[in-house]
C-alpha positions in Angstrom: 78.8 134.5 182.2 75.2 133.6 182.6 74.4 135.0 179.1 77.3 132.9 177.6 76.0 129.8 179.4 72.5 130.4 178.1 73.8 130.7 174.6 75.7 127.5 175.0 72.7 125.6 176.2 70.6 127.0 173.2 73.4 125.9 170.8 73.5 122.4 172.3 69.8 122.1 172.0 69.9 123.1 168.4 72.6 120.6 167.7 70.6 117.8 169.5 67.6 118.7 167.4 69.5 118.5 164.1 71.4 115.3 164.8 68.5 112.9 164.8 67.2 114.3 161.6 70.7 113.9 160.0 70.8 110.3 161.3 67.4 109.5 159.9 68.5 110.8 156.5 71.5 108.5 156.5 69.3 105.6 157.2 66.7 106.5 154.6 67.2 104.9 151.3 68.2 107.2 148.5 67.2 106.3 144.9 69.9 104.4 143.0 71.4 106.1 140.0 71.8 103.9 136.9 73.4 105.1 133.7 73.1 103.4 130.3 76.0 104.2 127.8 74.2 102.9 124.7 70.7 104.3 124.9 67.9 103.5 122.5 64.1 103.6 122.8 64.0 99.8 123.2 66.7 99.7 125.9 65.2 102.7 127.8 61.7 101.1 127.8 63.2 97.8 129.0 65.1 99.4 131.8 62.3 101.7 133.0 59.8 98.8 133.0 62.2 96.5 134.8 63.1 99.2 137.4 59.3 99.6 138.1 59.2 95.8 138.7 62.3 96.1 140.9 60.6 98.8 143.0 57.5 96.6 143.4 59.6 93.7 144.7 62.1 95.6 146.8 60.7 99.1 147.4 63.8 100.6 146.0 63.7 103.4 143.5 66.1 103.6 140.5 66.8 106.8 138.5 67.5 106.1 134.8 70.2 108.2 133.2 71.9 107.8 129.8 74.6 109.1 127.6 75.2 108.5 123.9 77.9 105.9 123.2 80.1 108.3 121.3 80.3 110.6 124.4 80.2 107.8 127.0 83.9 107.3 127.7 84.5 111.0 128.2 81.3 111.4 130.3 82.2 108.6 132.7 85.8 109.9 132.9 84.5 113.3 134.0 82.1 111.8 136.5 84.8 109.5 137.8 87.3 112.2 138.3 84.8 114.3 140.1 83.6 111.4 142.3 80.1 111.6 140.8 79.6 108.2 139.1 76.2 106.6 139.4 75.7 103.7 141.7 75.4 101.2 138.8 76.7 101.8 135.4 76.9 100.0 132.1 80.6 99.7 131.2 82.6 98.4 128.3 85.5 96.0 128.7 87.9 98.4 127.0 87.4 100.9 129.8 88.4 98.6 132.6 92.1 99.4 132.4 91.4 103.1 133.0 88.6 102.6 135.5 90.5 100.0 137.7 93.7 102.0 137.6 91.7 105.1 138.8 89.9 103.1 141.4 86.4 104.0 140.1 84.8 100.6 140.1 84.2 98.2 143.0 85.5 94.6 143.1 82.6 92.2 142.9 84.2 89.0 144.2 82.6 89.0 147.6 79.2 89.9 146.2 79.3 87.0 143.7 80.4 84.6 146.5 79.1 81.1 146.0 76.7 82.1 143.2 79.4 81.7 140.5 77.9 78.3 139.5 74.8 80.1 138.3 76.7 81.7 135.4 77.5 80.3 132.0 81.1 79.1 131.3 81.4 82.1 128.9 81.2 84.3 131.9 83.2 82.3 134.5 86.0 80.9 132.2 86.4 83.8 129.8 85.2 87.2 131.1 85.9 86.8 134.7 89.1 84.7 134.2 90.4 87.5 132.0 89.5 90.2 134.5 91.2 88.4 137.3 94.4 87.9 135.1 94.4 91.5 133.9 93.1 93.4 137.0 93.3 91.1 139.9 89.6 91.0 140.6 86.1 90.7 139.0 84.6 94.1 138.3 81.7 93.4 136.0 78.6 91.3 135.6 77.9 90.9 131.8 74.5 92.1 130.6 74.6 89.3 128.1 77.2 87.5 126.0 78.0 88.1 122.4 80.3 86.4 119.9 81.1 87.6 116.5 79.8 86.1 113.2 79.7 87.1 109.6 76.3 88.2 108.4 75.8 87.4 104.8 73.2 88.4 102.2 71.8 84.9 101.6 70.0 85.9 98.4 73.1 87.5 96.9 75.2 84.5 97.7 72.8 82.2 96.0 72.9 84.4 92.9 76.7 84.3 92.5 76.9 80.6 93.3 78.3 80.6 96.8 77.5 77.5 98.7 77.7 78.5 102.3 77.0 76.1 105.1 77.2 77.5 108.7 77.7 74.0 110.1 80.8 73.5 108.0 82.2 77.0 108.4 84.9 78.5 106.2 88.4 79.8 106.1 89.6 83.4 105.8 90.6 82.7 102.3 87.1 81.6 101.5 85.7 84.6 103.3 87.8 87.1 101.2 86.9 85.2 98.1 83.2 85.6 98.9 83.5 89.3 99.6 85.0 89.9 96.1 82.4 87.7 94.4 79.5 89.6 96.1 80.8 92.9 94.9 79.1 94.3 91.8 79.2 98.1 91.6 77.0 98.0 88.5 74.2 96.7 90.8 75.2 99.1 93.6 76.3 96.0 95.6 79.5 95.9 97.7 80.9 92.8 99.3 81.5 94.1 102.8 80.5 96.6 105.3 84.1 97.8 105.9 84.7 99.7 109.1 87.1 102.6 108.8 86.2 104.7 111.7 86.3 104.2 115.5 86.5 100.5 116.3 88.1 99.7 112.9 91.2 98.1 114.5 89.1 95.6 116.5 88.4 92.9 113.9 91.7 93.6 112.2 93.5 92.9 115.5 91.8 89.5 115.8 92.7 88.7 112.2 96.4 89.5 113.0 96.2 87.4 116.1 95.1 84.4 114.0 98.7 84.2 112.7 100.0 84.0 116.3 97.8 81.5 117.9 95.6 84.2 119.4 98.5 86.1 121.0 99.6 89.7 120.5 102.7 89.9 122.7 105.7 87.8 123.6 106.3 87.0 127.3 108.3 90.2 127.8 105.6 92.4 126.2 107.2 92.7 122.8 104.7 92.9 119.9 104.1 89.9 117.6 102.6 92.1 115.0 105.5 93.9 113.3 107.0 91.2 111.1 106.4 90.8 107.4 103.7 88.3 107.9 101.7 90.8 110.0 102.3 93.6 107.4 101.1 91.4 104.6 98.0 90.5 106.7 97.4 94.2 107.3 97.5 94.9 103.6 95.2 91.9 102.9 92.6 93.2 105.3 92.7 96.8 104.2 92.8 95.6 100.6 89.0 95.0 100.9 88.6 98.8 101.0 91.4 99.7 98.5 90.1 97.1 96.0 86.6 98.6 96.0 84.6 95.9 97.8 83.3 98.6 100.0 82.0 102.1 99.1 84.4 105.0 99.3 82.7 106.6 102.3 83.2 103.4 104.3 86.4 104.9 105.5 84.2 106.9 107.9 81.8 104.1 108.8 81.2 103.1 112.4 78.8 100.6 113.8 75.6 102.4 112.7 76.6 102.8 109.1 77.9 99.3 108.8 74.7 97.7 110.1 72.4 100.1 108.3 74.1 99.5 104.9 73.9 95.8 105.3 70.3 95.7 106.3 69.5 98.4 103.7 70.9 96.3 100.8 74.2 98.1 100.0 76.6 95.5 101.4 76.8 91.7 101.2 78.7 90.8 104.4 79.1 92.3 107.8 81.4 91.1 110.6 79.8 92.0 113.8 78.4 90.7 117.1 75.4 88.6 117.7 73.4 91.6 118.8 73.0 92.6 115.2 70.8 89.6 114.6 68.0 91.5 116.4 68.2 94.3 113.9 68.2 91.8 111.0 65.2 90.0 112.4 63.4 93.4 112.5 64.4 94.8 109.1 65.0 91.9 106.8 63.2 88.9 105.4 64.5 85.4 106.4 65.5 84.6 102.8 67.7 87.7 102.7 70.2 86.9 105.4 72.1 84.2 107.2 75.0 84.1 109.6 78.3 82.2 109.1 80.8 81.5 111.9 83.9 83.6 112.0 86.4 82.3 109.4 89.0 79.7 110.5 92.7 80.7 110.5 94.4 79.9 107.2 97.5 79.1 109.4 96.3 76.7 112.0 92.5 76.1 111.4 91.4 77.6 114.6 88.5 80.0 115.0 89.8 83.1 116.7 86.8 85.0 118.0 86.1 87.5 120.7 83.6 86.4 123.3 82.5 89.1 125.6 79.6 91.2 126.6 78.7 94.4 124.7 78.3 96.0 128.1 78.4 94.9 131.7 77.1 96.2 135.0 79.6 97.7 137.5 79.2 99.3 140.9 81.0 102.7 141.4 83.5 102.5 144.3 82.1 105.9 145.3 78.6 104.6 145.7 77.0 105.0 149.1 74.4 102.3 148.3 76.6 99.4 147.3 74.4 96.7 148.9 71.3 98.0 147.1 73.4 98.5 143.9 74.2 94.8 144.0 70.5 93.9 144.5 69.7 95.8 141.3 72.4 93.9 139.4 71.1 90.6 140.7 67.6 91.6 139.6 68.7 92.7 136.2 70.6 89.4 135.6 67.9 87.1 137.1 67.2 84.5 134.4 63.7 85.7 133.6 64.8 89.3 133.2 68.1 88.4 131.5 66.6 86.3 128.8 64.0 89.0 128.1 66.7 91.5 127.8 68.9 89.3 125.6 66.0 88.7 123.2 65.5 92.4 122.9 69.1 93.3 122.4 70.4 90.2 120.4 72.5 88.6 123.1 73.1 85.2 124.6 71.9 84.8 128.3 74.6 84.7 131.0 72.8 82.3 133.4 72.5 78.6 133.0 68.9 78.5 134.3 67.3 79.8 131.1 65.9 76.5 129.8 66.1 75.2 126.3 64.6 78.2 124.6 64.2 77.5 120.9 65.3 81.1 120.1 68.9 79.9 120.9 68.5 76.4 119.5 70.0 74.8 116.3 67.2 76.2 114.1 67.0 79.6 115.8 68.6 82.9 114.5 71.5 82.5 116.9 72.5 79.0 115.9 75.8 80.0 114.3 76.8 82.0 117.4 75.9 79.2 119.9 77.6 76.7 117.6 80.9 78.6 117.9 80.7 78.6 121.7 80.5 74.8 121.6 83.3 74.3 119.0 86.5 73.0 120.5 88.4 74.8 117.6 87.3 78.2 118.9 89.9 80.2 120.8 89.4 83.6 122.4 92.4 85.7 121.5 93.9 88.2 124.0 92.7 91.8 124.3 94.8 94.9 123.5 96.1 94.8 127.1 95.4 95.4 130.8 96.6 99.0 130.5 94.5 102.0 129.6 94.1 102.2 125.9 90.9 104.2 125.7 92.7 107.2 124.1 94.1 104.9 121.4 90.8 103.3 120.7 89.1 106.7 120.4 91.7 108.0 118.0 95.1 106.6 117.0 94.0 103.1 116.0 91.6 104.0 113.3 93.4 107.2 112.4 96.6 105.3 111.5 94.5 102.9 109.3 92.9 105.8 107.6 96.3 107.3 106.8 97.2 104.1 104.9 93.8 103.9 103.2 94.2 107.5 102.0 97.7 106.8 100.7 99.4 109.2 103.2 101.4 106.5 104.9 102.8 103.0 104.2 101.2 99.9 105.6 104.4 99.2 107.6 104.5 102.6 109.2 100.7 102.7 110.0 100.8 99.3 111.6 104.0 100.0 113.4 102.7 103.2 114.9 99.9 101.3 116.6 101.6 98.1 117.7 104.7 99.7 119.0 102.6 102.1 121.1 100.8 99.0 122.5 104.1 97.3 123.1 105.4 100.4 125.0 102.3 100.4 127.2 102.5 96.7 127.8 106.1 96.7 128.8 105.4 99.7 131.1 102.6 97.8 132.7 104.7 94.7 133.3 107.4 96.8 134.8 105.0 98.7 137.1 103.2 95.6 138.2 105.8 93.0 139.5 104.5 89.5 139.2 102.1 90.3 136.3 102.2 88.4 133.1 101.0 88.8 129.5 97.5 87.5 129.0 97.1 84.1 127.2 94.5 83.0 124.7 91.6 81.0 126.2 89.2 78.3 125.2 86.1 76.7 126.9 87.4 73.2 126.3 
């Protein structure tokens, strides 16, 4: 008995010795993990420099991680499923259906609190309003805002007699006409950087919505994109490729190829986000390029344009350092840091306290984008839906387009395969979430 008692005392002493150490480890601050899903030398340099400033001001360490965009969705899915997501991650709006459904991201409502007034209307009335409608809470802080425009070879347009005025804008009919006029295979010039690979359905979806007031679904979740008008519009859009206004290999083009072939002198127009302006500024002469607003609908004269952030900051629900993770997001989006980041990446700042920086003024490179944000005629159409559509975006959407472009399937069937799958998921979402409703188009005015 005496021996057992002695062993018990020794064991208790050992436990008492260990417990304070464990407690002190819990109180000590672990480095925050941050992952960038669209790495580049410029972005990495910005983040590492900013994280060093963050440490100087707060004493908190941040470990920078990255994953290439093409692998990002799969990587974050694996990390989420294994409860290993970093404290702060850059996310894309299209992933929120999956991430919120799985409970991988933390609601940010309480963190934002009374600071909502510090953010631009594009954030509060568009991004956050949509997130609340779709997912019930706010889950992201945008890294910057972007709105689409049409990048045009200014010198080519002048040669073929196109009189383009960004302040007056243009219609889709005028846009299509310009693309055909800019096409001259004998000079190795093609009118458009057509996107045929992943993401190809994004601008097409907006074009189809321009015939429905910015909507994609009826109140019961039924698709609005299966009638003859939608099929004709589908053919019109894809006719840009079939009629030869883009090179044959454009069927496999994604973001990199589209931008590279515009700045490299192969294509005359490029529909893309304001972030591309930074690439144009770096690689082209001022007399070579300009930006037109997105075309107005030929049906109702409205400008249907997506306004979002390329990426946004989210906190993993599995994070053990949520308070410090929020401190990092606050630091990254502080006006001085945010405007520096936006200039580097071609975005529009998210905070109102950025001053009247000429870079974003009427004579600056972002004039056409800012102009649209202040145009009462601009409407933000609805997204694909609140449900998880990552798998469709990674494959089915552009694969169905490619079948039509390659003559393997009719336009009606290719379009129907996509929109009826979206309809199926929308109706399932409405049924599984009583009280939910189909998202409505939004404007700032």
